[in-house]
C-alpha positions as CSV (number, residue, x, y, z in Angstrom):
1,X,-4.1,-1.4,-12.3
2,X,-7.3,-1.7,-10.4
3,X,-10.1,0.9,-10.3
4,X,-11.9,1.5,-7.0
5,X,-15.4,-0.2,-7.1
6,X,-17.8,2.4,-8.6
7,X,-15.1,4.3,-10.4
8,X,-14.0,4.1,-14.1
9,X,-15.5,0.9,-15.6
10,X,-15.9,-0.8,-12.3
11,X,-19.3,-1.6,-10.8
12,X,-20.1,-1.5,-7.1
13,X,-19.7,0.8,-4.1
14,X,-16.3,2.3,-3.2
15,X,-16.3,1.4,0.5
16,X,-13.1,0.5,2.4
17,X,-14.1,-3.2,2.7
18,X,-15.1,-3.4,-1.0
19,X,-11.8,-1.9,-2.1
20,X,-9.9,-4.4,0.0
21,X,-11.9,-7.2,-1.5
22,X,-11.2,-5.9,-5.0
23,X,-7.4,-5.7,-4.3
24,X,-7.5,-9.3,-3.0
25,X,-9.5,-10.5,-6.0
26,X,-7.0,-8.8,-8.4
27,X,-4.1,-10.5,-6.6
28,X,-5.9,-13.9,-6.7
29,X,-6.6,-13.5,-10.4
30,X,-2.9,-12.8,-11.1
31,X,-1.7,-15.7,-8.9
32,X,-4.1,-18.1,-10.6
33,X,-2.5,-17.4,-14.0
34,X,0.4,-19.7,-15.0
35,X,3.8,-18.7,-13.6
36,X,5.2,-18.5,-17.1
37,X,2.6,-15.9,-17.9
38,X,2.9,-13.9,-14.7
39,X,6.2,-14.8,-13.0
40,X,6.2,-12.1,-10.4
41,X,3.7,-9.6,-8.9
42,X,4.5,-6.4,-7.1
43,X,1.7,-4.8,-5.1
44,X,1.6,-1.0,-5.2
45,X,-0.7,1.4,-3.4
46,X,-0.6,5.2,-3.6
47,X,-2.2,7.4,-0.9
48,X,-5.6,5.8,-0.1
49,X,-4.7,2.9,-2.4
50,X,-1.9,2.0,0.1
51,X,-4.7,0.8,2.5
52,X,-5.8,-1.8,-0.1
53,X,-2.3,-2.8,-1.3
54,X,-1.3,-3.3,2.3
55,X,-4.4,-5.4,3.1
56,X,-3.7,-7.6,0.0
57,X,-0.1,-8.0,1.0
58,X,-1.0,-9.1,4.5
59,X,-3.1,-11.9,3.0
60,X,-0.4,-13.2,0.6
61,X,0.2,-16.4,2.6
62,X,-3.5,-17.2,2.1
63,X,-3.3,-16.9,-1.7
64,X,-2.2,-19.6,-4.2
65,X,1.5,-19.3,-5.0
66,X,2.3,-16.3,-2.8
67,X,6.0,-16.9,-3.5
68,X,5.4,-15.0,-6.8
69,X,4.6,-11.9,-4.8
70,X,7.9,-10.1,-5.1
71,X,7.3,-7.0,-3.0
72,X,5.2,-4.1,-1.8
73,X,5.5,-0.5,-2.9
74,X,3.7,2.2,-0.8
75,X,3.7,5.7,-2.1
76,X,2.4,8.6,0.1
77,X,1.0,5.8,2.3
78,X,-1.3,6.0,5.3
79,X,-0.1,4.4,8.5
80,X,-2.9,5.4,10.9
81,X,-6.3,5.4,9.2
82,X,-8.1,6.7,12.3
83,X,-5.9,9.8,12.3
84,X,-6.8,10.5,8.7
85,X,-10.5,9.8,9.3
86,X,-10.5,12.2,12.3
87,X,-9.9,15.0,9.9
88,X,-13.0,14.2,7.8
89,X,-15.5,12.5,10.1
90,X,-17.8,14.7,12.1
91,X,-18.3,12.3,15.1
92,X,-20.6,14.6,17.1
93,X,-22.8,15.4,14.0
94,X,-23.1,11.7,13.2
95,X,-23.9,10.9,16.9
96,X,-21.1,8.3,17.2
97,X,-18.3,8.0,19.7
98,X,-14.8,8.7,18.4
99,X,-13.4,6.0,20.6
100,X,-15.9,3.4,19.4
101,X,-15.2,4.4,15.8
102,X,-11.5,4.1,16.3
103,X,-11.9,0.6,17.8
104,X,-14.0,-0.5,14.8
105,X,-11.4,0.9,12.3
106,X,-8.5,-0.8,14.3
107,X,-10.2,-4.2,14.1
108,X,-9.9,-4.2,10.3
109,X,-7.2,-1.7,9.5
110,X,-4.3,-2.4,11.9
111,X,-1.5,-1.4,9.5
112,X,1.2,-2.4,12.0
113,X,-0.1,-5.9,12.0
114,X,-0.6,-6.0,8.3
115,X,2.8,-4.8,7.3
116,X,4.5,-7.1,9.8
117,X,2.5,-10.1,8.6
118,X,3.1,-9.4,4.9
119,X,6.8,-10.3,5.3
120,X,7.6,-8.8,1.9
121,X,10.4,-6.6,0.7
122,X,8.8,-3.1,1.0
123,X,9.7,0.2,-0.6
124,X,8.1,3.2,1.0
125,X,8.2,6.5,-1.0
126,X,7.0,9.7,0.6
127,X,7.6,13.5,0.3
128,X,9.2,15.0,3.4
129,X,6.9,17.9,3.1
130,X,3.7,16.1,2.2
131,X,0.9,18.4,3.3
132,X,-1.9,15.9,2.9
133,X,-0.5,12.7,4.5
134,X,2.5,13.8,6.7
135,X,5.8,12.0,6.2
136,X,5.6,10.5,9.7
137,X,3.1,8.0,8.2
138,X,5.8,6.7,5.8
139,X,8.3,6.6,8.7
140,X,5.9,4.7,10.9
141,X,5.2,2.1,8.2
142,X,9.0,1.7,7.7
143,X,9.5,1.3,11.5
144,X,6.8,-1.3,11.7
145,X,8.1,-3.3,8.6
146,X,11.6,-3.5,10.2
147,X,14.9,-2.7,8.7
148,X,15.4,-6.1,7.0
149,X,12.1,-5.7,5.0
150,X,11.8,-2.0,4.1
151,X,13.5,1.0,2.5
152,X,12.0,4.4,3.2
153,X,12.8,7.2,0.7
154,X,11.8,10.7,1.9
155,X,12.0,13.0,-1.1
156,X,13.1,16.5,-0.3
157,X,11.0,18.1,-3.0
158,X,7.3,17.9,-3.9
159,X,4.1,17.3,-2.1
160,X,1.4,14.6,-1.9
161,X,0.3,14.9,-5.5
162,X,3.6,16.0,-7.1
163,X,5.9,13.3,-5.7
164,X,6.8,11.8,-9.0
165,X,6.9,15.0,-11.0
166,X,9.1,16.8,-8.5
167,X,11.4,13.9,-8.1
168,X,11.1,12.0,-11.4
169,X,14.8,10.9,-11.9
170,X,15.4,9.8,-8.3
171,X,11.9,8.3,-8.0
172,X,12.5,6.2,-11.0
173,X,16.0,5.2,-9.8
174,X,14.6,4.1,-6.5
175,X,11.8,2.1,-8.1
176,X,14.1,0.6,-10.6
177,X,16.6,-0.5,-7.9
178,X,13.8,-2.1,-5.9
179,X,12.3,-4.0,-8.9
180,X,15.6,-5.0,-10.6
181,X,16.7,-7.9,-8.2
182,X,13.4,-9.7,-8.5
183,X,13.4,-9.3,-12.3
184,X,16.6,-11.2,-12.8
185,X,16.3,-14.7,-14.1
186,X,17.4,-17.7,-11.9
187,X,20.5,-18.0,-14.1
188,X,21.5,-14.4,-13.4
189,X,21.0,-13.3,-17.0
């Protein structure tokens, strides 16, 4: 588990780029450990954290032993960062062009390119009625990842912050099913 820079016991500023760097460093740290100590790593990001897990996943080929990265789990994930920022950024008040801002965001946060370059088994968990990050974000990420790499689970109950509580049993079953194959030993035991 990784805190955002500037939160919890972590130093620094919680910018998007700093959070991406922190996720990449955490992954590098784990992959630098002996395989006997850390045989497999799963990347997971929830809500805003999905941005950073996806960024780290897209760089797996650049890390040490990336074959130890077993998969990517995205919960209530964001597919289109510009769309989410449009809700919060007062472009006119800040005196910036919405189009120029979108171009800058797309240069570093092209989630289509990132999920496609990750080439990892991917589990996407989302509530069908998520009022904060609509379910189409999860569907879009699943479409971009492709059917061979992803499983999308749209839970019928719950909302953005109640996804696990409202769907505890089925959530844990989906997560367990996703993690189980990678946890088996090479001998099948």
